[in-house]
C-alpha positions as CSV (number, residue, x, y, z in Angstrom):
1,M,-14.2,25.8,-36.0
2,I,-14.5,22.4,-37.7
3,L,-11.4,20.9,-39.3
4,D,-11.4,17.9,-41.5
5,F,-8.2,16.0,-41.9
6,Y,-7.9,13.7,-45.0
7,I,-4.7,11.7,-45.0
8,R,-3.3,9.5,-47.7
9,F,-1.2,6.8,-45.9
10,S,-1.2,3.1,-46.2
11,T,-1.2,1.2,-42.9
12,K,-0.8,-2.4,-41.9
13,Y,-3.3,-4.3,-39.8
14,G,-3.3,-3.1,-36.2
15,Q,-1.8,0.3,-37.0
16,S,-3.7,3.6,-36.6
17,L,-3.2,7.3,-37.2
18,G,-3.9,10.3,-35.0
19,V,-3.3,14.1,-35.0
20,S,-1.5,15.7,-32.0
21,G,-1.4,19.4,-31.6
22,N,-1.4,22.5,-29.4
23,S,-5.1,22.4,-28.6
24,D,-7.3,20.5,-26.0
25,E,-9.0,18.7,-28.9
26,L,-5.7,17.4,-30.3
27,G,-4.2,16.4,-26.9
28,N,-2.1,19.5,-26.1
29,D,0.9,18.0,-27.9
30,D,0.8,14.8,-25.9
31,P,1.0,11.9,-28.5
32,E,-0.8,9.6,-26.1
33,Q,-3.8,11.9,-26.3
34,A,-3.8,12.5,-30.1
35,F,-7.1,12.8,-31.9
36,P,-7.7,9.5,-33.6
37,L,-8.4,9.4,-37.3
38,Q,-10.8,6.9,-38.9
39,Y,-9.8,4.3,-41.5
40,L,-11.6,5.0,-44.9
41,N,-9.9,2.5,-47.2
42,D,-6.5,1.0,-47.9
43,Q,-5.1,4.5,-48.7
44,F,-7.0,7.1,-46.8
45,W,-7.8,8.1,-43.2
46,H,-10.2,10.9,-42.1
47,G,-11.0,12.8,-39.0
48,Q,-13.3,15.7,-38.2
49,V,-12.7,17.7,-35.1
50,E,-14.2,20.9,-33.7
51,I,-11.5,23.2,-32.4
52,D,-12.5,25.9,-29.9
53,S,-10.8,28.7,-31.8
54,S,-11.6,31.2,-29.0
55,K,-8.9,29.5,-26.9
56,M,-6.3,29.8,-29.6
57,A,-3.9,32.7,-29.1
58,G,-1.9,31.9,-32.2
59,P,-1.8,29.3,-35.0
60,L,-2.6,25.7,-34.6
61,N,0.5,23.5,-34.7
62,Y,0.1,19.8,-35.3
63,R,1.7,16.6,-36.5
64,Y,0.5,13.1,-37.4
65,I,1.1,10.2,-35.1
66,L,1.4,6.6,-36.2
67,R,0.4,4.1,-33.5
68,E,1.8,0.6,-34.1
69,S,-0.1,-2.5,-33.2
70,D,2.0,-2.8,-30.0
71,N,0.9,0.8,-29.0
72,E,4.4,2.2,-29.8
73,L,3.9,5.8,-31.0
74,M,5.9,7.3,-33.9
75,P,5.5,11.0,-34.4
76,E,5.8,12.4,-37.9
77,F,9.3,13.5,-38.7
78,G,10.2,17.2,-39.1
79,D,8.7,20.5,-38.0
80,D,5.1,20.8,-36.9
81,R,2.5,21.7,-39.5
82,V,0.8,25.0,-39.0
83,I,-2.8,26.2,-39.6
84,D,-3.6,29.9,-39.4
85,I,-6.8,29.7,-37.5
86,A,-7.4,33.4,-37.7
87,G,-7.2,33.3,-41.5
88,I,-9.8,30.5,-41.7
89,K,-12.1,32.2,-39.1
90,S,-12.3,35.4,-41.2
91,H,-13.7,33.5,-44.2
92,H,-15.8,30.6,-42.8
93,N,-16.0,28.2,-39.9
94,H,-14.8,25.0,-41.6
95,G,-11.4,24.1,-42.8
96,V,-10.2,21.1,-44.8
97,I,-6.7,19.7,-44.5
98,A,-6.6,17.4,-47.5
99,F,-4.3,14.6,-48.5
100,S,-1.2,15.8,-46.6
101,P,1.8,13.6,-47.2
102,M,3.4,12.2,-44.1
103,K,7.0,11.5,-43.2
104,F,8.0,8.9,-40.7
105,I,11.6,7.8,-39.9
106,L,11.3,4.1,-39.3
107,Q,13.6,2.4,-36.8
108,G,16.6,0.9,-38.6
109,G,16.6,3.6,-41.3
110,L,14.4,4.4,-44.3
């Protein structure tokens, strides 16, 4: 299954975004192994990843990771996001996760 992630998030020079989740392709919930997204422009990031859905026993849980220029990792705040892989597989083999808002708690408050 191919998943496209389109994220609206403005970053500063040296920052990058990734997706961490409960699959091999998304780093098995290890933020250090998160799937890197590609910078599109000053507002959008994109990544296309092929998930081996035959290895998924349940839904895909994921969260966004902000990597600072000094390599500090900041996971997205709140509960994991969830994709019902079985529901997507029954209709087609390509899912688009579009323009998901992200929430980060910055050190020192909001």
